[in-house]
C-alpha positions in Angstrom: 26.1 57.1 -67.9 22.8 57.4 -66.0 22.4 57.7 -62.3 23.2 54.4 -60.7 21.5 53.0 -57.6 23.6 52.2 -54.6 23.5 48.8 -53.0 23.3 47.6 -49.4 27.1 47.4 -49.5 27.3 51.1 -50.4 28.6 50.3 -53.9 26.9 51.5 -57.1 25.0 48.7 -59.0 27.5 48.8 -61.9 30.6 48.5 -59.7 29.0 45.6 -57.7 28.1 44.0 -61.0 31.7 44.3 -62.2 32.9 42.8 -58.9 30.7 39.8 -59.3 33.1 38.7 -62.0 36.4 39.8 -60.5 37.2 36.5 -58.7 35.2 34.4 -61.0 32.6 32.2 -59.3 33.8 32.9 -55.8 32.9 36.6 -56.0 29.6 35.6 -57.6 28.8 33.6 -54.5 29.8 36.5 -52.3 27.6 39.0 -54.0 24.7 36.6 -54.2 24.8 36.4 -50.5 25.4 40.1 -49.9 22.8 41.4 -52.4 20.0 38.8 -52.7 17.3 41.4 -53.6 19.0 43.5 -56.2 18.0 41.9 -59.5 20.9 43.5 -61.5 23.6 42.3 -59.1 21.9 38.9 -58.6 21.8 38.4 -62.4 25.6 39.1 -62.7 26.4 37.0 -59.6 24.5 34.0 -60.9 25.9 34.3 -64.4 29.4 34.5 -62.9 28.8 31.4 -60.9 27.5 29.5 -63.9 30.0 30.6 -66.5 33.2 30.6 -64.4 32.1 27.6 -62.4 31.8 25.6 -65.6 35.2 26.9 -66.8 36.7 25.9 -63.5 35.2 22.4 -63.6 36.5 22.0 -67.2 40.0 23.0 -66.1 39.9 20.5 -63.2 38.8 17.8 -65.6 41.6 18.5 -68.0 44.2 19.3 -65.4 46.1 16.2 -66.5 46.5 17.7 -70.0 48.4 20.9 -69.2 48.2 22.4 -72.6 44.5 22.0 -72.8 43.9 23.3 -69.3 46.2 26.3 -69.9 44.3 27.0 -73.2 41.0 27.0 -71.4 42.3 29.5 -68.8 43.7 31.8 -71.5 40.5 31.7 -73.6 38.4 32.3 -70.4 40.1 35.8 -70.2 37.9 37.0 -73.1 34.5 36.5 -71.4 36.0 37.6 -68.1 37.0 41.0 -69.4 33.9 41.3 -71.6 31.5 40.5 -68.8 33.2 42.9 -66.3 33.1 45.7 -68.9 29.4 45.1 -69.8 28.4 45.0 -66.1 30.3 48.3 -65.4 28.4 49.9 -68.3 25.2 48.9 -66.5 24.2 46.3 -69.1 23.0 42.8 -68.7 25.1 41.0 -71.3 23.6 37.5 -71.5 26.0 34.7 -72.2 24.1 32.0 -74.2 22.4 29.4 -72.0 24.0 30.8 -68.7 22.4 34.2 -69.2 18.9 32.7 -69.6 19.2 30.7 -66.4 20.7 33.8 -64.6 17.8 35.9 -65.7 15.2 33.4 -64.5 16.9 33.1 -61.1 17.4 36.9 -60.7 13.8 37.6 -61.6 12.6 34.9 -59.1 11.3 32.4 -61.7 12.0 28.9 -60.6 10.7 27.2 -63.7 8.2 25.1 -61.7 4.6 25.4 -62.9 1.9 27.1 -60.7 0.1 24.7 -58.5 -3.4 23.7 -59.7 -6.2 25.6 -58.3 -8.5 23.7 -55.9 -11.8 22.6 -57.5 -14.9 24.1 -56.0 -16.1 22.4 -52.8 -19.6 21.7 -54.2 -19.4 21.3 -58.0 -22.6 22.3 -59.8 -25.0 19.4 -60.5 -25.2 18.1 -64.0 -28.4 19.1 -65.7 -30.3 16.1 -67.1 
């Protein structure tokens, strides 16, 4: 494994990336607040919030169907372990859809177009 950068919290990037997933979307929020400038950690924090926030919402919707809610939680263990492992390896494993949004947010792209440039104060006269 290559030399890892340390974060403002004193953790290595890969360890902080892993911890973004540890307590699902909650730890994602914590690391998004603690490390707002580190793109690697910000990516994993945002992806954790999106992926596990969506799983949490699904479970809350289907809480009245215990078997389905339980099945969602069990199946959620697969991406949970996979994402923690990939982050620890120092990789940005992009979950479909969520990873694209996480990458845009982590790199500072908001998705809004650039404002139009102001036209010149004195436009050139039309030749006749």
